[in-house]
C-alpha positions in Angstrom: 8.0 -9.2 -17.8 6.0 -8.3 -15.0 2.6 -10.5 -14.2 -0.7 -8.5 -13.6 -3.6 -10.8 -12.2 -7.0 -9.0 -13.2 -9.9 -10.4 -11.3 -12.7 -8.5 -13.1 -16.4 -10.3 -13.7 -17.1 -7.5 -16.4 -15.7 -9.4 -19.5 -15.4 -6.2 -21.7 -13.8 -4.2 -19.1 -11.3 -7.0 -18.3 -10.6 -7.5 -22.0 -10.0 -3.5 -22.4 -7.9 -3.2 -19.3 -5.8 -6.7 -20.2 -4.9 -5.3 -23.8 -3.9 -2.0 -22.0 -1.5 -3.9 -19.9 -0.2 -5.9 -22.4 0.6 -2.8 -24.5 2.9 -1.4 -21.8 4.7 -4.7 -21.6 3.0 -6.4 -18.6 1.6 -10.2 -19.0 -2.1 -9.9 -18.3 -3.9 -12.8 -16.3 -7.5 -12.6 -16.2 -10.1 -14.3 -14.1 -13.6 -13.4 -14.1 -14.4 -14.9 -10.5 -12.9 -15.1 -7.1 -12.1 -19.0 -6.9 -10.5 -18.4 -10.2 -8.4 -15.5 -9.6 -7.3 -17.3 -6.5 -6.1 -20.6 -8.6 -4.2 -18.5 -10.8 -2.4 -16.6 -7.8 -1.1 -20.0 -6.8 -0.4 -21.2 -10.2 1.3 -18.0 -11.7 2.6 -16.2 -9.2 2.0 -12.8 -10.5 3.5 -9.5 -9.4 0.6 -7.8 -8.9 -3.1 -7.7 -8.3 -5.9 -5.5 -9.8 -8.9 -6.8 -7.7 -12.8 -5.9 -8.4 -15.0 -5.7 -5.3 -18.5 -6.7 -6.9 -17.7 -10.1 -7.8 -20.5 -12.7 -8.1 -20.5 -15.3 -5.6 -17.2 -15.0 -3.5 -16.8 -11.0 -3.5 -13.7 -8.8 -3.6 -13.7 -8.3 0.1 -13.5 -12.1 0.9 -10.9 -12.6 -2.0 -8.8 -9.9 -0.5 -8.7 -11.9 3.2 -7.9 -15.2 1.3 -5.0 -13.4 -0.3 -3.6 -11.4 2.5 -4.1 -14.8 4.7 -0.8 -16.2 2.5 0.6 -13.4 0.6 2.1 -9.7 0.7 1.6 -9.2 -2.9 0.7 -5.9 -4.0 -3.0 -5.4 -4.7 -4.7 -2.5 -6.1 -8.6 -2.6 -5.8 -10.8 -1.1 -8.7 -14.1 -0.3 -8.0 -17.3 1.6 -8.6 -17.7 1.4 -5.0 -16.3 5.2 -4.1 -17.4 6.3 -0.7 -14.8 7.3 1.6 -15.8 4.3 4.1 -15.3 1.7 1.2 -11.9 3.4 0.7 -10.9 3.1 4.3 -12.2 -0.6 4.5 -10.2 -1.6 1.4 -6.8 -0.3 2.7 -7.4 -1.5 6.4 -8.3 -4.8 4.7 -4.6 -5.1 3.3 -4.9 -3.1 -0.6 -2.1 -1.2 -1.3 -4.2 1.2 -3.4 -7.6 2.2 -4.3 -9.2 3.0 -8.0 -12.6 4.2 -8.0 -14.5 3.7 -11.5 -14.2 5.0 -14.0 -10.8 5.6 -14.4 -8.8 5.8 -17.7 -6.0 3.6 -18.7 -2.8 6.3 -18.1 -4.3 6.6 -14.1 -4.3 2.7 -14.2 -0.6 2.3 -15.6 0.4 5.1 -13.2 -0.8 3.4 -10.3 0.5 0.3 -11.3 4.0 1.5 -11.9 3.9 3.4 -8.6 2.8 0.3 -6.6 5.0 -2.1 -8.2 8.1 0.6 -7.8 7.5 1.2 -4.0 6.9 -2.5 -3.2 10.1 -3.6 -4.8 12.3 -1.0 -3.6 11.7 -1.6 0.1 11.1 -5.2 0.3 13.9 -6.5 -1.8 16.8 -4.9 0.4 14.9 -4.4 3.7 16.2 -0.7 3.5 14.0 2.3 2.7 15.6 5.3 1.2 14.2 8.6 -0.6 17.7 10.1 -0.7 17.2 12.1 2.7 15.4 9.8 5.1 17.3 6.1 5.4 15.4 3.3 7.4 17.2 -0.3 7.7 14.6 -2.3 8.7 17.2 -5.3 9.7 20.0 -3.3 11.6 17.4 -0.8 12.7 19.6 2.2 11.5 17.9 5.6 10.8 19.6 8.5 9.2 18.3 11.7 8.1 20.5 13.8 5.6 23.4 11.5 6.5 22.8 12.2 10.3 22.0 8.9 12.7 18.9 9.4 14.6 18.2 7.6 17.9 14.7 6.2 18.0 12.9 4.4 20.9 11.9 0.8 20.2 8.3 2.1 19.7 9.2 4.8 17.8 11.1 2.3 15.5 8.3 0.0 15.2 6.1 2.5 13.8 8.6 4.0 11.6 9.5 0.7 10.1 5.9 -0.2 9.9 5.1 2.8 7.8 8.5 2.4 5.6 7.5 -1.5 4.8 4.1 0.1 3.3 5.9 3.1 2.0 3.7 5.0 -0.1 0.4 3.2 1.0 -2.0 5.1 3.3 -2.2 3.1 6.6 -5.1 3.3 8.3 -5.3 4.5 12.5 -6.8 0.7 13.3 -3.8 -0.9 11.2 -1.1 1.1 12.8 -2.2 0.5 16.2 -2.4 -3.1 15.9 0.7 -3.2 14.2 2.9 -1.3 16.9 0.7 -1.5 20.0 -1.5 -4.9 19.2 -5.2 -5.6 19.4 -5.9 -4.2 22.5 -5.0 -0.7 21.7 -6.7 -0.4 18.6 -8.9 2.2 19.9 -6.5 4.3 21.7 -5.7 7.0 18.7 -3.9 9.1 21.2 -0.9 6.9 21.4 -0.9 7.1 17.5 -1.1 10.8 17.1 1.3 11.6 20.0 4.3 8.9 18.7 3.4 10.5 15.0 4.4 13.5 16.8 7.5 12.3 18.6 8.9 11.0 15.1 8.1 14.0 13.1 10.1 15.7 15.9 13.1 13.2 15.2 13.4 12.8 11.3 11.5 15.7 9.7 13.5 18.5 8.8 10.5 20.9 9.4 8.0 19.0 12.0 5.5 21.7 11.2 5.5 21.0 7.6 6.0 17.1 7.2 7.9 16.2 4.6 8.0 12.3 5.2 5.1 11.3 7.3 2.1 12.4 5.4 -1.5 12.7 7.2 -4.3 10.9 4.9 -6.8 12.8 6.5 -10.2 10.4 7.4 -7.6 7.6 6.8 -4.6 7.5 8.7 -0.8 8.0 7.6 1.6 7.7 4.9 5.3 7.5 4.8 6.0 9.0 1.4 7.3 6.8 -1.5 11.0 6.3 -2.1 10.6 8.8 -5.2 8.0 10.4 -4.3 9.5 13.7 -2.5 8.0 16.9 -3.4 5.4 18.9 -2.2 4.8 19.3 1.4 1.6 19.0 3.3 
């Protein structure tokens, strides 16, 4: 049974969400403050964290920084802060998804299932495979519809970063730091150019990307392994 750690200071909401999780075969661990949540993270080793931002004392931003300092566990932010700047900040800080309150139980459960599924499918084997695009993060092998694709080292670093976080929108700044380093964080032209290079090599139709989606106002996202459907 998967463990979900819920860090939420609203006692009634936390009780309701925990009940919903347990009704769907998850074990719910509940914390009402940041320090309590971090202690449960260390003691219980949950599979995913649901994190409110507006916590008393140590707020959710601080909690997320503390989590990411030691762990790559999936984190979904659940917050009443719904401005685009808040969502971008959350994703940039390392959240895997961002859900704005109020939301329905079915929406929350769908997000939890999707994040767990894509996290497990890529990290367990070091392989991303959506049925058409195959990326081996260890051997650096890339295939599209069974056809080998030759990438430059920089192209592969960019694709492998997208693959490691498949399904998760990655901000321009995050991708620039990961692929080119802190000194190039303002060089969005680099990123745009290499996304274009990648699309020319791996997309069936580069003008209508199927794999690498543009997240307007945020950055880019490689579709989750089981997500192929409509194009942009």
